[in-house]
Each structure stands twice: as structure tokens, then as C-alpha cells.
N, C-alpha and C positions, 0 to 999 in steps of 0.2 A: 753467820756460817752454821751455827748449830741449828737454827730455825730451818734453814734450807735442807740440812741433812735429815731433820725429823720429817719435813714435808716429802722428801724423796723416798724415805723409808715407808712413810705412810702410803704413798702412791703405789710403791712396790708391793706393799702388803695387800692393798686394795686390788691391784691387778692380779696378784697371785690368787687371792680368794675368788675373784671373778672367773679367772681361767679354771680354777678347781671346780667351781659350780657349773660351768659350761661342760667340762669333761665329765663330770658326774651325770649331768643331764643327758649328754650324748650316749654314755655308757649304759645307763640304767633305763632311760626312757626311749630315746631314739632308736638305739641298736639293741636294747634289751627287750623292747616291747613292740616297736613298729617295724623297723627294718632289721628283723632278727636274722642272723647268720646261722650257719650250721652250728649245732652243739659240738662240744670238744670231747674227745675220748682220750683220756690220759693213759700212758703206757707204764707198765711195771714189768719186772722180771721176777718169775717164780719158778724155782727148780731149774734155774739157768736158761729158761726159755722166755723171751720177751713176749708179752701179750697185752691185752687191754686191762685197765683196772677193773676188777670183778664188781658186778652189781650195778653197772652204769647202763642208763637208758638215754639214747641220743637221738635227736631228729635231725635229718638232713634235708635242707630246702633247696629245690632245684629250679632252674630257670623256666621250666614249663609249668611251674605252680605246684608240682607234686611235693609231697613231704614223705620220705621214707624213714622208717624207725629201725634203730639198731638196739638189740637187747643183749647186753653182755652178761653172761651167767656168773655163777660163783667161781668157775674155773678160769674165767678171763677170756671167753670166746663167744662170739656172736651166735646165738642159738635160741631156738624155741624151748629148749630144755633148760630149766632153772639151774640144774646141776648135773654134771656127768658123774654117775655112780660107777665105782669099780666093779661091784657085783651086778649081776643081771639075772633075770628069771631063766630057768633051764629051758633050752630049746630056742631061745631068742637069737636071731641073726643080728650081729653087730657089725656095722660098716663104719670105718673112720675115713673122713675125706680131709686131705691135707692140701694146702695151697696158700695163695697170697690174697689180694683184695677180691679176687673173683670168687673165692671160697668164703671170705668174710662177708662180701656183698653188701657194701654200705649204700649202694645206689638203688637197691630194692628193699622192700620190707623183709624182715627176717623170714617170715613164712614163705615168701616168693623165691627165695634162693634155691639153687638147684640141689644142694644136699637135702633140704627139706622136701623137695619134690621127689627125690630118690626114695626117701623114707615112705612118703605117701603112696608112691607107685608100688613099691614092694609090698606094702600092706594091702593094696588093691589087688595084687596078684596072689593073695592068699598066704603071704609070709608074715610071721611074727618078727618084725625087724625094727631096728632103730638105727639111726645115722648120727654120728658125732662128728662135728666138723671142727677143724683146727686151721683157721684162716688168719693170716696176719699180713696187713698192708705192706707191700714192698719186699716181702720175703722172697728169696731166690731158691733154686733147686738145692743148693747146699744146706739151707736152713731146713728145708723139708727133711733131709737126712737127720739133722739134729732133733727136730721135732719128733721124728719116728723113734729114735733112740731113747730120747729122754722123757718124752710125754706120752705118745700115742700107745706104745706097747704096754704100758701100765694098765690100759683098759682092755687088753686082751681081745682085740677085734678079730673077727673072722676074715674080713677083707679090708685092705687099705687101698683106697683109690686116690692117686695123686694127680691133681689137675695142673697141667703145664700151660704157661703163658710164655710169650716170645722173649721177655726179658729175664727169664729164669736162668739162662745159660751163661752169658758173659758175666752177669752179676753174682754168679757163684764164686768167682775168684777175684773180681774187681772190688776194691774197696771204695765205696761211695761216701762222699762227704754230705751226709744227710743227718737228720735228727737222731735216728736210731740205727743206722745201717751197720755200725760197729757191733750191734747187739745180734748180728747174724753170724752164724758159722761161715767161714770161707774155706774153700778147698781149692788146691792147685795141684796139677800133675804136670811135670816137665817132660821133655822129649825122651828122657830115659825111663819114663813111667814111674818116677819117684813122686810120692804123694806127700803134700804138706797140708795139715789142717791148722787153721787159725781159729782157736776157740772164741765164741762170742763173749763180748764183755756185758756185764749187767747194765741195763738201761738206767741212766742217771739224768734226772730232770735238769734242764738248763734254763737260761734266759728265754729260749725259744718257747718253752712251755709256759713261762709267765706271760709272754705276749699272747700265746694262743688262748690263755684264760680270759682275755679281754674280748668282749663281743664286738667292740668298735674296731679293734685290730682285725679280727676274723672277717668282718664285713668288708673293710676296705682292702684287706690283702687278697681274700679269696673270692668274694662275691663280684668284685669289680674286675676280676682276672688279672689284678696287678702282679699276682704271684707268677704268671707266665712271662711278663715283660721283665720282672725283677729276678727271675729265676737264676740267671747267670751271675748277677751281682751278689745275690744271697749265698749261692754256692762258693763263690770265690772269697768274699770278704767275711762271711759269717762262719761257714763250715770249713773254709780253707781248701775248697776244691778248685779245679781249673777248667771245668767243662762249660762250654757255651751252648745255650739253647737255640736251636735253629729249626723252625717248623718244617723247612724243605726236606730235612733228613728223617722226619718222624713217620714211621709206618707202624700201624697198630699200636700206637703210644710207645714205640721203641725208637731210640736213636740209632739208626742203622750204621752210623759211623763207628760204633762200638762192636760191630759184628764182622770184623776182618780177620781175627785170630782163629781161623777155623780149626786148625789142628789142635790148638789149645783147648778151645771149647769142646771139641769132640772127645779129647782125653778126659777132660773133667766130667763130661756127661756120662761117658761110659763108666767111669769109676764110681760115680755117685749112684747111678741106677744099679750097678752090680752090688754096691755095698748095701743099698736098701734091700735088695733081693736077699742078701745073706742074713741081714738082720730079720726080715720077715720069715724066711725059712727056719731060722733058729728058734723062732717063737710060734711056729705053726700058723703063720699068717699067709694069706694069699694077697700078693701085691698086684696092682694094675695101674696103668698110666693112661691118661687122656690128654690131648693137646687141642688148643683153640685152632680154628682156621685162620688163614690170612684173609680176613674178610674184605680187604680192598680188592683182591682179585676177583671175589665174588661179585663185587659191585662194578667190575669192568677195568680196574687199574692193573697194568702190568708194566713194571719197569725194574730197574736194578734193585730198588728197595724191597719191593714185594718179592723178587727172586731170592733175596737173602733170607727173608723169613720163611719162604717155602723150603729153602735148604735146611733151615732149622727143624722143621717138621720132620723131614727125611732123616736128619742126623739123630733125632730123638727116637724115631722109629727103629733105626738100626741099632742104637744102644739097647733099646728094650728087647729087640730080637736076639742080640747077643747074650743078654742076661736071661733069656727064656722067660720074659715077662709079658703078659697080655697088654696090648697097646691099642688105643682107639684114637684115630684122627677124626676131628669133628668137621672136616672140610666138606665131605659129601653131604653130611647132615644139614649143614648150613646152606649149601648150594641148593638143595631140594627145597628147603624152607623159603629161601629168598625167591626162588623161581615161581612159587605159588602166587604171591601177591606183591612182590618187589618191596615189601616192608623190611626196613633195615632191622638189624639185630642188636643195635645199641642205640642210646639216646643221642640226640643231635649235639649235645653239649659235652658228652663223655664217651669214651671208647669201651667202658664195661658193658657187659651184656644187659639188656633190658629184661623186664619181667617175662616177656614172651620167649626170649632166647634162653633164659634160665629154665623155663618150663620145658622147652624142646631138649635142652641138654639133660635134664633130669630124666625125662622119659626114654630118651635115646640110650643113655648109659645103663638104665635098668634093663631095657631090651637086650643090650649087649651082654651084661653080666649074667642074665638068665640063659642066654644062648651059648655062652662060652663054657664048655665043660671044665675048664681050669678054674672057674669062679663059681658059678651056680649052673643049674639046668632048669629047663622050662617047667619041670615038675616041682621045683622049689626044694632044693636040698636043705635038710635040717641044719640048723646052726652048729649043733654039736658033733655032726657027722663030718669031721675034718679029714680030709685026704691030702696025701702029699701032692704038691703041684706037679702036673705033668710037664715034662721038659719038651715043650713044643714051641716052635719059633712063631714070632709075631704076637 
């Protein structure tokens, strides 16, 4: 009996060692050197604002063979600038761009992202200018308010440009069951215009971060698109959510089933944009908004889903008009671009703007800022010649 037990324990130890050796080989050789997945970007909270761990460089590998590089600076933001300095040379124009993954721009190289294009274009037009970007994957409009209040105003920008995407609105008040969604400010406004703010929680690492540190896990979960088929199960059993993923309801990477509370979304949007305008005015900052086009309509799709997103564009434009904030809808810009050669503005495997679209957005927004007297003018206003924003609609 004792001999059999020793044999069983010996076999178990041998099997364990063999399995361990196989896992090590897969982790460090197969998935660490041959079938390499995307690098990981850990998150941290600094000054109550969730961001990326400072000083990280990450490569993202795409199905078309491209590799795009993200360079997280000392402040925790993807940027070509190693560090954002509070002080700046006299006369330099400073623009801050706030947004989500479109501003973070992990699908293009850091240099190709539209905030960097804005800086390059401003310099080409004769302005001594710099652009600081504050982009965080998954952040909604409510978090942009928090970023403006807590992070951005410290740099005393002349202009703050907020890039809106179609999931910014309902996610400003909906609590999502994801890895760091609770780290975003949430804002709700009821039918009596009473406002409630739910402060963001500091980001805390979890078992999900441990899994993400494994190259083997990242490859099997993300590169094989397992995360799409497992999305509902992960949300329900890991994060505690109850949402089911269904591609038929996805338009512009947004689940249109979440876009039915129009009065609520409108109240929240109007409140946040007005509050951002108040913060900007109190610090002598010029505030502006831009919004993505409903690109499916440009490509010929017109249905209930695309109509909902077009309604979001109109809702955001109305909120900006009521707050007397300059607003730019990229729809006509993208329509003209697509009409030239029918080349799509995103990659085949992801809905984020491709490098060409980032270039178009950057150049177009510079043209707009230079033309709008509430922001700049074609002569190139000096950065220190601040004027009170004119209260003109639109």
C-alpha cells in the first residue's frame, strides 16, 4: 500500500513538473517569442485620475501585420512628449485634448495620432504650439469632466478640445462591470434637474491584471477573438454584470440597446458640457468639442441603429450650443474623404480611426480652430493674448 502511494505521488510530481515545463515553454518561448500577443499596459490612479503606468512602452500587433507602438510618458499618458511640464515658454500656445481610446490611440503609432497631427499642423501654420493629450481607454464624457477639473487645468492650456465618441453619453451615468470602469466619475441628472455625482474609485489591481500579465493568456484571449465570444460570460461571472454581447445591435462599436433613455442622456450631456464650460471659463480656458461621424451611414448603411447614433450627434451639438461652446461634427469631413477614393477610415479588424483618418481629423480640426474667432484666427493669435470667449451659438 505504501509502495503504491509512493508511486502515485511520484507520478503526480512527474506530471506536475512536466506540465510546468510545458507551460513555461509556451509562456516564454511560444507566446513570448514566436506568437507574441500585444504588450500589456498596466493602470494606476494618480491624483484621483486613472491612467497608464508611467514610463511604459508597448507594442500592439494587428491582424494585417502592422505593429503600432504606444509610449506612455512620465505623467501616464500616451504622448511623444516624455513629460508634460507645468511651465512653458512665454508666447507658446498650449492645447489639451481630452478623450478616450481615440485620443489615447493604441491602434496607430504615437506620432500618427490626431493630437500630434494637430501640433504639427499648428507649427506648420507658423504657431509656436504644443498639444498635450489626455486619453484613457473606455472613459466616458463624465470622466472628461473629472480629468478637466483634476488634471488638465493644472497645465493652464489655452484651448481644451474634447473629442466625443458615441459611447460617451450613456456610459456617463451607467455603471459598467469592467476592469476599471468604477475608476471613472459618473454623473446623473433626474427629471427634476437634480444632479448626483459618483466619485471615481482608485484603480486596484485584481486577478484580471494577473491574467493579463501572461503572454499565453493574452494571445489565447485576444488574438483569437475569444474575448468577443466570451464577453457576456466574463461580464456576468467575473465582473458581476448582466449585459449580453450581440453583434446585430452594435453600431460604431456601440451597443444601441443602451441608447433608449434619451431624456436622461440629454440631461446628463447638457449638465456635463455646461459644467465643463464653467470650469474652463473660471480658468481662462477656451473649450471646444468635436464628435465622430456615424461612419456606417457614410458607407451606405441606414437603419434604426445608425439613426440612434445620428441622434446622439444632434443631441451633443444642441448641448454645446446651449452652453455657447464651439462644436465640430466630423460627418461632412469624413463624407468628403470617403467620396474621394472609397477608402475606409478605420481598419478592417477594429472601429478606431486608422492613420489616414487621424491625419484628416488633425488637419481638419486645426483649420476649424484657426477659422473660429472664439478659438484662434487665421493670423494665429498669440498664446498669451487670452480673450473672454464670445457667447455665440454653435
